[in-house]
N, C-alpha and C positions, 0 to 999 in steps of 0.2 A: 565580539559578543561579551556583554557584561556577565559578571559572575552569577548574578541572580538569574539571568536568562539561561545560563548554562545549567544551573540547578533545576530550573523549571523544565528545560528540555529533557534532562536525565529523568526527572520525576515522572513526567508524562509518558516517556518511552518505557520506563520500567513498569509503570502501572498497566499500560496496554499489553506489554509482553507477559507479565505475570498472569493476567487474565487468560491469555491464549495458552500459556503453559499449563495452568491449572486445569482448564477445560480439556486439553489434550490428554494429560496424564489421568484425569478423572475417567476418561473413556476407557483407557487401558485397565485402570483399577477396577471399575465396576464390571467390566467383561470378565476379568480374571476371577473376581469374587463370585460371579454368576456360575462359573464352571468349577467352583471349588478349589481354585488355585490359592496357594498361600502367598500373600504379598508381604515381603519383608520390609520394604520402605516405599513411602510416597513422598517425594521431595520436589518442592518448587524451588528451583535454583540448584546450582551445582555445589559440591563440597568446597570448603569445609562447612559442616553443619553449625548453624549459629543459634537455632532454636527448634524445639520440637517436643513431642510427647509420644509415649508408647501406649497403644491401645490394642489389646489382643496380640496378634502376631506382627502387627505393623507399626513401624516407626514413622510417624507423620512429622515432617520437618521442613524447615526453610534453610536453603543453602546460601552461602555468602556471595556466590557468583550468579547474578540474576540474568543469565543468558540462556536459560533453558531449565530443564527439570527431568526427572525420570521416575519410573516405577520399577522397583526391583522385585521380580517374580521368582519364587523358588524354582530352581531347575531350568531356568532359561539360559541358554548358552549365549553369553555376550562377553565383551572385553573385560568384565570384572570377575568372571568365573574362574576359580582356580582349577588347574588341570587334574588334581587329585580327585575332585568331586565328579569329574567326567567318568571315572572308572567305577563309581558306585551305582548300584541298582536304582532306577528311578522310583521315587515314592509317589503314592496316590495323589498327594497334594501338589506335586510338582508340574510345571508347565510341560516338560518333555514327556510326561506320562499320559497326556491328554490326546484325543484324536485330532487329526489334522484340521478338520473343520472348526473345532473349538479354538485351536491355536490361531487360525486365520482370523476369526472374529476378534480375538484379543488383540492381535497385531494391528488390524485395521480400525479398531474402535477409536483410537486417538484421532485419526484422520477424519473419521465419520463425525465425531463430536465437534471438530473444528469447522466442518462444513455446516453442521446443524447450527453452531453458534453464529456463523455468518448469516445464515438464512433467518434466524430469530432476530438478529440485530436489524437487518434490512427490513423485515416485516414490521418489527416493532417501531422503527423510526417512521415508516410510512404511515402506520396506524396512528401514531401520536402527533406527527408533524405534517401529515399530508404529503403531497407530491408537487414539487415545483415544476411547472411547465412553461417554457419560453417559446411562444409561437414565433417561427422565423419570419412570418409576415410582419411582425411588429419590430423587427430588427432593421436598423437603417444601414444595411449593407456593411461594408468593411472599411477599415482605414489601414493602408499598407504603405509605409514609408519606402522610398526607393532603395535605401541601403540596407535592407533586411533580407533574411533568408526567405521569408514568405514571398518577397518580391522576386527573388531568384527562382523560386519554384514556379512562379507564374501567376500568382494572385495580384490583383490590382484594386486600388481604392474604388469603392462603390460596387464591387462584385457582390452578388447575392447567392449564397450557397443553397442549392435546391436538391442535391443528391450526394450520396456516398457510395462508391463502388457500383454505380449504375442504378442504385435503389433510391427512389424518391423519399425525401425526408421533409417533415413539417415542423419538427420541434428540436430544440437545442440538444436534448438528451439523446436523440437519434444520432447526432454528430459525434458524441463522445462515448458511444457504445463501444466498450473494449473489444468485443469480437469483430467489430467492423474496422477498428484502427490497427489491428494486428494481422490483417491479411497480407499476403505476400506482395500484391500489386495494389496499393492503396491509391484511390483517385477520388476527386471531387468534381461534381457537376455544378457549374455556376452560371448565372444569368449575367451577361455583360452586354450593354448596349442593345438589350432586347433579344439577344441570341444566347442559346445554351451552348456552353463549351465544356470540355472535360480537361481537368488539370491533374496529371499523374504526379504522385509524390514519390521521388526516389528514396530507396531504403536508407541511403547514407544521411539524408536529412532527418530521418526519424530518430537517429541516434541522439540528437539534441532536442527534438521536438516531439516527445512522446505524449500520447493521449491528450489530456486536457491542456497540458502545457503548449500543445500545438494549436488547439482550437481556440482557446480563450482570447489570445491577442487579436484573432481575426476579426472579432466583432467590435462594433463601435460602443464598447462599454463606456458608461459615463465616467467622468473624472472625479468620482466620489469615493471618499475613503470609507472602507468597512471597519478598519481598526488602525490604531497607532501603537507601535512598539515603544515600550518604556526606555528612557535613556537615549533616545535618538534625536536628530535635529528637529524632526516634526513634533515630537513630544515637547522638546524644550521651547518650541515656538508656540505651544499652546493649542495645537491642532487636535481635533476630536473626531471620532467616528461620525460619519454623516456630512462632514465638511466637503464642499465641492470646489475644485479649482476651476476658475473661469478665465484666468489669464496668467501669463508668466512673462515678465519684462515687456508688458504692453502687447504681447502676442496672444490672440484668443486661443483658449484651450477648450476643446469639445470632447476629446476622447482620452481614455486612460493611456493608450499607447503613445499618444502625443506627449502626455505628461512624463511618462517613464523615459522616452527617448530624449526629451529635453534635459531631464535630470542626469542621465548617463553622459550626455555630451557637455555638461557644464564644467567650467573651470574656476568658478567662483560663486559668489552669492547670487541667488535668484530672488527677484521681487515678485511674489505671488499675489494675485487677487483671489480671494476666497469668499465663497458664499456660505453662510450658516443660517439656515431658516430664511427669514426675510431681510437679514442684514448682510452687508458686504464689508470686508476689511482687508487690509494689506498685511503681509507677513514676509519678512526677508529671511531666507533660510540658506545656510551654507551646507550643501550635501557632503556626506562623508566622502572624502577624496580617495579613499582606498576602495570602497565598495560601490561608489557612485549611487548611493541611495540616501533617502531621508527618513526611512522607517515607517512608511505607510503601506497598507495592505489593500489589494485590489478590491473593487466592489463585488458583491455577491450576485448570483443570478437574480435574486429578488430585487436588488437595486437596479439591475439592468432591465427590469420590466416583467420578470417572470411572475406567473400567477400560481398561488397555492391552491391545489385541488384536494379536498378532503375525501378520503376513501374509507369504506366500511371494512369490517374485519376480513371477510373473505377476499375482497379486492386487494387488501393490503397483503394478505398471504400470497396471492398470486404475484403481486408486484415484487415481494421479497424473493419469491422463487425465481422470477425472471431476472432480477438483479444478480442473484447468486450464480445463475447459469451464465449470464453475460460476463460477469467478472471472472469466473472460472475459465471460460473460453478465451477471454482476453489474456489472462496470465499464462495459460498454457501456450497460446499463440506466441506470446512474447518470449517465453523460454525456448520454444521450438526455433524461432528465428535467431536467437542467440546461438543455439547449438549448431544450426546449419550455416552460421556466418552471415546471414542476411543483414543483421544489425550487430554493432560492436558489443561484445561481451563486457569488456572493461567499462565502457561508458554507461551501460544499462544495468549492470549488477550493483546492488547496494548492500552494504553491511550495516552493522549496528549504528554507526554514526549517521549514515544517510537516512536510515529508517527513523532514527530519533528526530532528525531535522524535519522530515516529512510529517511525522506525527505531531510535532510541536506546531508547525505551520498550519496544519489542518485544524488543530484545536484553537489556535489564535484567530483564525479567519472565521470559523463557524461554531466555536464553542463546543459544547458537548455533542452536538450533531456531527461536527467534524471529527471529534475524537472517536465516536462510535463508528462512523463511516470508515475511517482508516483502520480501526481495529478489526472490522469485518473483513476488509480487503487483506489485511495481514494474516487473518485466520485462514483464509483461502490459500494464501501463499504458503503458509506453514504446512497446511495439509498436502499441497502439491509437492513441496520440497521433501516432506517426510515419506511420501509414497514412491520416491525415486528408487530404482533398484540398486542402491548402494549399501553394501554391508555396513552395519552399525545404525542404519536408518530403518524405519518400519518397512520400507519397500524392500530392503535387503533380506529381512526376516521372511517377508511374504514370498520372495523369490525362492528361498530354500523350501518353504512349505509347498509351493506350486510344484517344484521338482519332486518333492517327496510324494505328493498326491499322484503325479503322473508315473513316476518310476516305481512306486510302491516300496520305496526305501528312502530313508533320509540320508543326507550327506553326513559324513563322519563328524563327530563332535569336535575333533581336533581341526578338521578342515574349516568348520564353521567358526571356531575360535580364532584361527589364523586370519580368516577372511574378515571377521569383525575388527580385529586389530588393524588390519590394513585399511579398512574402511574408516576407522577412527582417525588414523593418520591422515588420510585423504581429506576428511572433513576439517581436521585441525589446520591443515595446510590451506584449505580454501578459506577458512575463517581468517587466518593471518593475511591472506591475499586481499580479501574484501575490506578488511579494516585498513590496511595500508593504502588500498585504492581509494577508500573514503577520505583518508587524510590528504592524499594528493589532489583530490577534487575540492577540498575546502577553499 
Protein backbone atom coordinates (compact mmCIF):
# COMPACT_ATOMS: atom_id res chain seq x y z
CA UNK A 1 0.00 0.00 0.00
CA UNK A 2 1.36 3.39 -0.99
CA UNK A 3 2.08 5.99 1.69
CA UNK A 4 -0.64 8.27 0.30
CA UNK A 5 -3.15 5.39 0.49
CA UNK A 6 -2.13 4.74 4.09
CA UNK A 7 -2.71 8.37 5.01
CA UNK A 8 -6.06 8.32 3.21
CA UNK A 9 -7.11 5.17 5.06
CA UNK A 10 -6.13 6.63 8.42
CA UNK A 11 -7.88 9.93 7.67
CA UNK A 12 -11.15 8.31 6.61
CA UNK A 13 -11.12 5.97 9.61
CA UNK A 14 -10.39 8.72 12.13
CA UNK A 15 -13.07 10.91 10.58
CA UNK A 16 -15.73 8.19 10.93
CA UNK A 17 -14.58 7.23 14.43
CA UNK A 18 -14.55 10.79 15.72
CA UNK A 19 -18.12 11.30 14.50
CA UNK A 20 -19.22 8.18 16.38
CA UNK A 21 -17.31 9.09 19.54
CA UNK A 22 -18.60 12.68 19.56
CA UNK A 23 -22.23 11.57 19.19
CA UNK A 24 -21.84 8.86 21.84
CA UNK A 25 -20.27 11.16 24.41
CA UNK A 26 -22.73 13.93 23.53
CA UNK A 27 -25.50 11.60 24.65
CA UNK A 28 -23.89 11.11 28.06
CA UNK A 29 -23.12 14.82 28.34
CA UNK A 30 -26.61 16.09 27.55
CA UNK A 31 -28.28 13.54 29.83
CA UNK A 32 -25.94 14.44 32.70
CA UNK A 33 -26.62 18.15 32.22
CA UNK A 34 -30.38 17.48 32.06
CA UNK A 35 -30.29 16.05 35.58
CA UNK A 36 -28.02 18.70 37.04
CA UNK A 37 -24.82 16.67 37.14
CA UNK A 38 -21.49 18.43 36.87
CA UNK A 39 -19.44 17.36 33.84
CA UNK A 40 -15.74 17.93 34.45
CA UNK A 41 -14.48 16.95 31.00
CA UNK A 42 -15.85 16.23 27.53
CA UNK A 43 -13.06 14.61 25.52
CA UNK A 44 -13.00 13.33 21.96
CA UNK A 45 -9.90 11.13 21.95
CA UNK A 46 -7.93 9.77 24.88
CA UNK A 47 -5.11 11.58 26.72
CA UNK A 48 -2.76 13.30 26.40
CA UNK A 49 -4.85 16.45 25.87
CA UNK A 50 -3.68 18.36 22.79
CA UNK A 51 -6.29 21.10 22.51
CA UNK A 52 -9.33 22.38 24.33
CA UNK A 53 -11.03 25.14 26.25
CA UNK A 54 -12.77 25.63 29.58
CA UNK A 55 -16.38 26.78 29.69
CA UNK A 56 -18.17 26.74 33.01
CA UNK A 57 -17.32 23.59 34.94
CA UNK A 58 -16.39 21.61 31.84
CA UNK A 59 -13.10 21.18 29.99
CA UNK A 60 -13.92 20.54 26.33
CA UNK A 61 -10.90 18.95 24.69
CA UNK A 62 -9.39 16.73 22.00
CA UNK A 63 -7.06 13.90 23.00
CA UNK A 64 -4.04 12.70 21.07
CA UNK A 65 -5.22 9.09 20.88
CA UNK A 66 -8.17 8.98 18.45
CA UNK A 67 -9.49 5.57 19.46
CA UNK A 68 -12.36 6.72 21.67
CA UNK A 69 -13.40 9.43 24.07
CA UNK A 70 -15.02 10.00 27.43
CA UNK A 71 -17.19 12.26 29.54
CA UNK A 72 -15.99 12.64 33.12
CA UNK A 73 -18.98 13.22 35.40
CA UNK A 74 -18.41 14.35 38.98
CA UNK A 75 -18.98 11.56 41.49
CA UNK A 76 -19.06 8.73 38.97
CA UNK A 77 -17.12 5.71 40.19
CA UNK A 78 -14.71 4.63 37.46
CA UNK A 79 -11.08 3.66 37.02
CA UNK A 80 -9.98 7.32 37.21
CA UNK A 81 -11.59 8.03 40.61
CA UNK A 82 -9.27 8.30 43.62
CA UNK A 83 -10.10 6.17 46.65
CA UNK A 84 -10.05 9.15 49.07
CA UNK A 85 -13.00 10.73 47.27
CA UNK A 86 -15.03 7.57 47.85
CA UNK A 87 -15.13 8.31 51.60
CA UNK A 88 -16.54 11.82 51.12
CA UNK A 89 -20.26 12.63 51.33
CA UNK A 90 -21.92 12.74 47.86
CA UNK A 91 -22.62 16.27 46.67
CA UNK A 92 -25.92 17.33 44.98
CA UNK A 93 -24.21 17.85 41.61
CA UNK A 94 -22.55 14.44 41.66
CA UNK A 95 -23.62 11.38 39.67
CA UNK A 96 -23.71 9.14 42.74
CA UNK A 97 -26.20 11.42 44.52
CA UNK A 98 -28.87 11.04 41.82
CA UNK A 99 -31.70 8.47 41.80
CA UNK A 100 -31.15 5.18 39.96
CA UNK A 101 -33.47 5.99 37.05
CA UNK A 102 -31.62 9.20 36.25
CA UNK A 103 -28.26 7.44 36.34
CA UNK A 104 -29.63 4.72 34.03
CA UNK A 105 -30.64 7.34 31.48
CA UNK A 106 -27.21 8.97 31.66
CA UNK A 107 -25.45 5.60 31.21
CA UNK A 108 -27.59 4.45 28.27
CA UNK A 109 -27.75 7.86 26.55
CA UNK A 110 -24.54 7.27 24.60
CA UNK A 111 -25.80 3.99 23.17
CA UNK A 112 -29.19 5.55 22.38
CA UNK A 113 -27.52 8.44 20.56
CA UNK A 114 -25.45 6.01 18.47
CA UNK A 115 -28.59 4.13 17.47
CA UNK A 116 -30.33 7.41 16.63
CA UNK A 117 -27.33 8.44 14.52
CA UNK A 118 -27.54 5.21 12.50
CA UNK A 119 -31.28 5.69 12.00
CA UNK A 120 -30.80 9.31 10.88
CA UNK A 121 -28.02 8.32 8.44
CA UNK A 122 -30.01 5.48 6.89
CA UNK A 123 -33.14 7.63 6.62
CA UNK A 124 -31.22 10.62 5.26
CA UNK A 125 -29.40 8.57 2.64
CA UNK A 126 -32.66 7.02 1.47
CA UNK A 127 -34.37 10.42 1.30
CA UNK A 128 -31.53 12.09 -0.61
CA UNK A 129 -30.42 9.20 -2.84
CA UNK A 130 -33.46 6.96 -3.12
CA UNK A 131 -33.29 3.19 -2.79
CA UNK A 132 -31.49 0.89 -5.19
CA UNK A 133 -33.56 -2.17 -6.07
CA UNK A 134 -32.20 -5.03 -8.16
CA UNK A 135 -35.01 -7.33 -9.29
CA UNK A 136 -33.73 -10.91 -9.30
CA UNK A 137 -35.73 -11.61 -12.45
CA UNK A 138 -33.29 -9.29 -14.23
CA UNK A 139 -30.23 -11.22 -13.03
CA UNK A 140 -28.75 -13.74 -15.47
CA UNK A 141 -28.23 -16.49 -12.92
CA UNK A 142 -24.80 -17.11 -11.43
CA UNK A 143 -21.28 -17.91 -12.52
CA UNK A 144 -19.55 -20.47 -10.26
CA UNK A 145 -16.04 -21.72 -11.18
CA UNK A 146 -15.42 -25.34 -10.16
CA UNK A 147 -12.46 -24.65 -7.88
CA UNK A 148 -14.28 -22.21 -5.58
CA UNK A 149 -15.82 -22.47 -2.12
CA UNK A 150 -19.21 -21.62 -3.60
CA UNK A 151 -18.93 -24.70 -5.82
CA UNK A 152 -18.01 -26.82 -2.79
CA UNK A 153 -21.10 -25.55 -0.95
CA UNK A 154 -23.28 -26.70 -3.84
CA UNK A 155 -23.93 -23.73 -6.10
CA UNK A 156 -23.63 -24.20 -9.86
CA UNK A 157 -23.38 -21.86 -12.82
CA UNK A 158 -26.80 -20.66 -14.03
CA UNK A 159 -28.49 -21.35 -10.67
CA UNK A 160 -31.11 -18.71 -9.90
CA UNK A 161 -31.68 -17.83 -6.23
CA UNK A 162 -35.35 -17.53 -5.30
CA UNK A 163 -35.31 -17.87 -1.51
CA UNK A 164 -33.34 -17.51 1.73
CA UNK A 165 -34.03 -19.76 4.72
CA UNK A 166 -37.28 -20.92 3.10
CA UNK A 167 -38.58 -17.39 2.50
CA UNK A 168 -39.22 -16.26 -1.08
CA UNK A 169 -37.18 -13.26 -2.21
CA UNK A 170 -37.54 -11.04 -5.24
CA UNK A 171 -34.82 -8.40 -4.81
CA UNK A 172 -31.10 -8.42 -4.17
CA UNK A 173 -31.41 -6.51 -0.90
CA UNK A 174 -33.48 -9.40 0.51
CA UNK A 175 -30.48 -11.67 -0.03
CA UNK A 176 -28.06 -9.45 1.89
CA UNK A 177 -30.40 -8.75 4.82
CA UNK A 178 -28.07 -9.13 7.84
CA UNK A 179 -30.78 -10.73 10.02
CA UNK A 180 -31.20 -13.48 7.40
CA UNK A 181 -27.47 -14.07 6.91
CA UNK A 182 -26.69 -14.54 10.62
CA UNK A 183 -29.21 -17.27 11.43
CA UNK A 184 -27.80 -20.54 12.75
CA UNK A 185 -28.82 -22.68 9.76
CA UNK A 186 -28.43 -20.51 6.66
CA UNK A 187 -29.81 -21.98 3.44
CA UNK A 188 -30.66 -20.83 -0.08
CA UNK A 189 -33.38 -22.00 -2.42
CA UNK A 190 -32.37 -22.01 -6.10
CA UNK A 191 -33.94 -22.94 -9.40
CA UNK A 192 -31.76 -25.42 -11.32
CA UNK A 193 -32.91 -27.01 -14.56
CA UNK A 194 -36.48 -25.98 -13.81
CA UNK A 195 -36.56 -27.48 -10.32
CA UNK A 196 -36.24 -25.80 -6.91
CA UNK A 197 -33.58 -27.20 -4.59
CA UNK A 198 -32.27 -26.11 -1.18
CA UNK A 199 -28.56 -25.49 -0.59
CA UNK A 200 -27.52 -25.39 3.11
CA UNK A 201 -24.48 -23.25 3.94
CA UNK A 202 -22.27 -24.77 6.70
CA UNK A 203 -21.18 -22.34 9.42
CA UNK A 204 -17.48 -22.94 8.77
CA UNK A 205 -17.84 -21.49 5.26
CA UNK A 206 -19.34 -18.29 6.65
CA UNK A 207 -16.08 -17.58 8.50
CA UNK A 208 -14.67 -16.38 5.19
CA UNK A 209 -17.89 -15.62 3.32
CA UNK A 210 -19.75 -13.17 5.53
CA UNK A 211 -22.75 -11.09 4.42
CA UNK A 212 -22.23 -9.25 1.11
CA UNK A 213 -18.83 -10.85 0.58
CA UNK A 214 -20.72 -14.15 0.25
CA UNK A 215 -23.53 -12.98 -2.01
CA UNK A 216 -21.86 -10.52 -4.38
CA UNK A 217 -19.67 -13.03 -6.29
CA UNK A 218 -22.69 -15.29 -6.86
CA UNK A 219 -24.30 -13.00 -9.41
CA UNK A 220 -23.19 -12.44 -12.96
CA UNK A 221 -21.96 -8.93 -12.24
CA UNK A 222 -20.67 -7.27 -15.40
CA UNK A 223 -16.91 -6.98 -15.83
CA UNK A 224 -17.13 -3.19 -15.48
CA UNK A 225 -14.86 -1.13 -13.24
CA UNK A 226 -16.50 1.11 -10.64
CA UNK A 227 -13.20 2.75 -9.66
CA UNK A 228 -9.43 2.42 -10.05
CA UNK A 229 -6.97 2.72 -7.16
CA UNK A 230 -4.12 5.17 -7.68
CA UNK A 231 -0.60 3.82 -8.07
CA UNK A 232 -1.74 0.36 -9.25
CA UNK A 233 -1.15 -1.56 -12.50
CA UNK A 234 -4.64 -0.63 -13.73
CA UNK A 235 -4.04 3.05 -13.00
CA UNK A 236 -0.65 2.95 -14.71
CA UNK A 237 -2.32 1.40 -17.78
CA UNK A 238 -4.74 4.33 -17.97
CA UNK A 239 -7.92 2.45 -17.03
CA UNK A 240 -10.87 4.48 -15.78
CA UNK A 241 -14.15 3.95 -13.93
CA UNK A 242 -16.75 2.62 -16.37
CA UNK A 243 -14.28 0.65 -18.51
CA UNK A 244 -15.53 -2.85 -19.32
CA UNK A 245 -13.29 -5.89 -19.82
CA UNK A 246 -14.54 -7.94 -22.75
CA UNK A 247 -11.59 -10.32 -23.30
CA UNK A 248 -8.32 -11.46 -21.73
CA UNK A 249 -5.66 -13.19 -23.83
CA UNK A 250 -8.31 -13.71 -26.53
CA UNK A 251 -10.69 -15.43 -24.05
CA UNK A 252 -14.13 -13.83 -23.76
CA UNK A 253 -14.88 -12.15 -20.42
CA UNK A 254 -18.52 -11.69 -19.41
CA UNK A 255 -18.53 -11.76 -15.61
CA UNK A 256 -16.61 -9.99 -12.87
CA UNK A 257 -15.82 -13.32 -11.19
CA UNK A 258 -14.24 -14.57 -14.40
CA UNK A 259 -12.04 -11.50 -14.49
CA UNK A 260 -10.85 -11.74 -10.88
CA UNK A 261 -10.20 -15.49 -11.14
CA UNK A 262 -8.09 -14.96 -14.25
CA UNK A 263 -6.06 -12.20 -12.56
CA UNK A 264 -5.50 -14.34 -9.45
CA UNK A 265 -4.25 -17.28 -11.50
CA UNK A 266 -1.97 -15.23 -13.75
CA UNK A 267 1.79 -15.65 -13.70
CA UNK A 268 2.70 -12.82 -16.02
CA UNK A 269 1.31 -10.08 -18.21
CA UNK A 270 -2.29 -10.27 -19.42
CA UNK A 271 -3.45 -8.76 -22.69
CA UNK A 272 -6.89 -7.26 -22.01
CA UNK A 273 -9.45 -6.06 -24.54
CA UNK A 274 -11.41 -3.20 -22.98
CA UNK A 275 -14.48 -1.29 -24.05
CA UNK A 276 -14.83 2.40 -23.19
CA UNK A 277 -18.03 3.90 -24.53
CA UNK A 278 -18.17 3.12 -28.23
CA UNK A 279 -14.45 2.43 -28.57
CA UNK A 280 -12.42 -0.73 -27.92
CA UNK A 281 -8.72 -0.81 -27.08
CA UNK A 282 -6.00 -3.19 -25.88
CA UNK A 283 -4.07 -2.91 -22.61
CA UNK A 284 -1.28 -5.20 -21.44
CA UNK A 285 -1.14 -5.30 -17.64
CA UNK A 286 1.14 -7.14 -15.22
CA UNK A 287 -0.80 -7.92 -12.00
CA UNK A 288 0.87 -7.30 -8.66
CA UNK A 289 2.49 -10.68 -8.06
CA UNK A 290 2.22 -10.41 -4.27
CA UNK A 291 -1.48 -9.57 -4.06
CA UNK A 292 -2.57 -10.94 -7.46
CA UNK A 293 -4.56 -7.75 -8.14
CA UNK A 294 -4.41 -4.89 -10.63
CA UNK A 295 -6.20 -2.24 -8.53
CA UNK A 296 -9.76 -2.27 -9.84
CA UNK A 297 -12.98 -2.16 -7.78
CA UNK A 298 -16.04 -4.29 -8.51
CA UNK A 299 -19.13 -2.82 -10.19
CA UNK A 300 -21.86 -1.34 -8.03
CA UNK A 301 -25.45 -2.55 -7.88
CA UNK A 302 -26.41 0.26 -10.23
CA UNK A 303 -23.91 -1.04 -12.79
CA UNK A 304 -25.43 -4.50 -12.39
CA UNK A 305 -28.85 -3.20 -13.44
CA UNK A 306 -30.37 -1.97 -10.20
CA UNK A 307 -33.04 0.72 -10.46
CA UNK A 308 -33.12 3.74 -8.17
CA UNK A 309 -36.53 4.33 -6.57
CA UNK A 310 -37.23 7.76 -5.09
CA UNK A 311 -38.97 7.68 -1.70
CA UNK A 312 -40.83 10.44 0.13
CA UNK A 313 -40.08 11.67 3.64
CA UNK A 314 -42.19 9.21 5.62
CA UNK A 315 -41.28 6.27 3.38
CA UNK A 316 -37.60 7.15 3.88
CA UNK A 317 -38.11 7.26 7.65
CA UNK A 318 -39.64 3.79 7.55
CA UNK A 319 -36.85 2.51 5.30
CA UNK A 320 -34.27 3.98 7.69
CA UNK A 321 -35.96 2.32 10.66
CA UNK A 322 -36.15 -1.04 8.87
CA UNK A 323 -32.47 -0.84 7.90
CA UNK A 324 -31.47 0.03 11.48
CA UNK A 325 -33.45 -2.92 12.85
CA UNK A 326 -32.04 -5.31 10.23
CA UNK A 327 -28.44 -4.21 10.77
CA UNK A 328 -28.81 -4.39 14.55
CA UNK A 329 -30.31 -7.87 14.34
CA UNK A 330 -27.52 -8.99 12.01
CA UNK A 331 -24.72 -7.63 14.19
CA UNK A 332 -26.20 -9.15 17.36
CA UNK A 333 -26.63 -12.43 15.49
CA UNK A 334 -23.00 -12.34 14.42
CA UNK A 335 -21.77 -11.63 17.96
CA UNK A 336 -23.96 -14.42 19.32
CA UNK A 337 -22.59 -16.93 16.84
CA UNK A 338 -19.02 -15.93 17.70
CA UNK A 339 -19.70 -16.34 21.43
CA UNK A 340 -21.34 -19.75 20.96
CA UNK A 341 -18.53 -20.90 18.67
CA UNK A 342 -20.73 -21.36 15.58
CA UNK A 343 -18.31 -19.16 13.65
CA UNK A 344 -14.65 -18.37 14.32
CA UNK A 345 -14.08 -15.47 16.72
CA UNK A 346 -10.58 -14.83 15.43
CA UNK A 347 -11.56 -14.74 11.75
CA UNK A 348 -14.63 -12.56 12.24
CA UNK A 349 -13.50 -10.02 14.86
CA UNK A 350 -11.99 -6.85 13.51
CA UNK A 351 -9.90 -4.19 15.23
CA UNK A 352 -8.88 -0.67 14.20
CA UNK A 353 -6.84 -1.82 11.20
CA UNK A 354 -9.61 -4.02 9.78
CA UNK A 355 -12.25 -1.35 10.41
CA UNK A 356 -10.06 1.30 8.76
CA UNK A 357 -9.66 -0.88 5.67
CA UNK A 358 -13.41 -1.59 5.42
CA UNK A 359 -14.19 2.12 5.83
CA UNK A 360 -11.69 3.10 3.13
CA UNK A 361 -12.93 0.42 0.70
CA UNK A 362 -16.56 1.47 1.20
CA UNK A 363 -15.64 5.11 0.58
CA UNK A 364 -13.56 4.32 -2.52
CA UNK A 365 -16.31 2.18 -4.02
CA UNK A 366 -19.33 4.35 -3.26
CA UNK A 367 -17.96 7.76 -2.25
CA UNK A 368 -19.81 9.62 0.49
CA UNK A 369 -22.69 7.16 0.30
CA UNK A 370 -20.28 4.34 1.19
CA UNK A 371 -18.69 6.42 3.95
CA UNK A 372 -22.01 7.19 5.63
CA UNK A 373 -23.27 3.65 5.14
CA UNK A 374 -20.29 2.15 6.95
CA UNK A 375 -20.39 4.93 9.59
CA UNK A 376 -24.00 4.02 10.38
CA UNK A 377 -23.12 0.33 10.69
CA UNK A 378 -20.14 1.14 12.92
CA UNK A 379 -22.41 3.33 15.07
CA UNK A 380 -24.68 0.34 15.69
CA UNK A 381 -21.67 -1.87 16.43
CA UNK A 382 -20.31 0.71 18.90
CA UNK A 383 -23.70 0.85 20.64
CA UNK A 384 -23.91 -2.93 20.96
CA UNK A 385 -20.31 -3.23 22.18
CA UNK A 386 -20.82 -0.51 24.78
CA UNK A 387 -23.95 -2.08 26.23
CA UNK A 388 -22.19 -5.40 26.93
CA UNK A 389 -22.19 -6.12 30.71
CA UNK A 390 -18.45 -5.57 31.12
CA UNK A 391 -17.20 -3.24 33.88
CA UNK A 392 -15.66 -0.07 32.38
CA UNK A 393 -18.25 -0.16 29.58
CA UNK A 394 -21.70 1.45 29.73
CA UNK A 395 -23.19 -2.02 30.09
CA UNK A 396 -21.09 -2.64 33.20
CA UNK A 397 -22.37 0.55 34.84
CA UNK A 398 -25.91 -0.41 33.85
CA UNK A 399 -25.44 -3.84 35.42
CA UNK A 400 -24.54 -2.22 38.77
CA UNK A 401 -27.58 0.07 38.51
CA UNK A 402 -29.93 -2.83 37.79
CA UNK A 403 -28.56 -4.62 40.86
CA UNK A 404 -29.08 -1.48 42.92
CA UNK A 405 -32.64 -1.10 41.66
CA UNK A 406 -33.52 -4.69 42.55
CA UNK A 407 -31.59 -5.04 45.83
CA UNK A 408 -32.40 -1.49 46.98
CA UNK A 409 -28.73 -1.01 47.78
CA UNK A 410 -25.77 -0.30 45.55
CA UNK A 411 -22.57 -2.34 45.42
CA UNK A 412 -19.81 -0.82 47.51
CA UNK A 413 -17.76 1.90 45.84
CA UNK A 414 -14.59 -0.09 46.42
CA UNK A 415 -16.10 -3.15 44.72
CA UNK A 416 -17.17 -1.05 41.75
CA UNK A 417 -13.73 0.55 41.52
CA UNK A 418 -11.98 -2.83 41.53
CA UNK A 419 -14.45 -4.18 38.96
CA UNK A 420 -13.88 -1.13 36.74
CA UNK A 421 -10.13 -1.64 36.86
CA UNK A 422 -10.48 -5.33 36.00
CA UNK A 423 -12.83 -4.44 33.16
CA UNK A 424 -10.36 -1.86 31.88
CA UNK A 425 -7.58 -4.49 31.85
CA UNK A 426 -9.85 -6.94 29.99
CA UNK A 427 -10.71 -4.31 27.37
CA UNK A 428 -7.06 -3.32 26.98
CA UNK A 429 -6.11 -6.99 26.51
CA UNK A 430 -8.89 -7.42 23.94
CA UNK A 431 -7.69 -4.33 22.08
CA UNK A 432 -4.14 -5.70 21.93
CA UNK A 433 -5.50 -9.04 20.68
CA UNK A 434 -7.63 -7.57 17.88
CA UNK A 435 -4.83 -5.28 16.70
CA UNK A 436 -2.38 -8.19 16.62
CA UNK A 437 -5.05 -10.28 14.87
CA UNK A 438 -5.53 -7.51 12.29
CA UNK A 439 -1.80 -7.48 11.60
CA UNK A 440 -1.73 -11.26 11.10
CA UNK A 441 -4.57 -11.00 8.57
CA UNK A 442 -2.88 -8.28 6.48
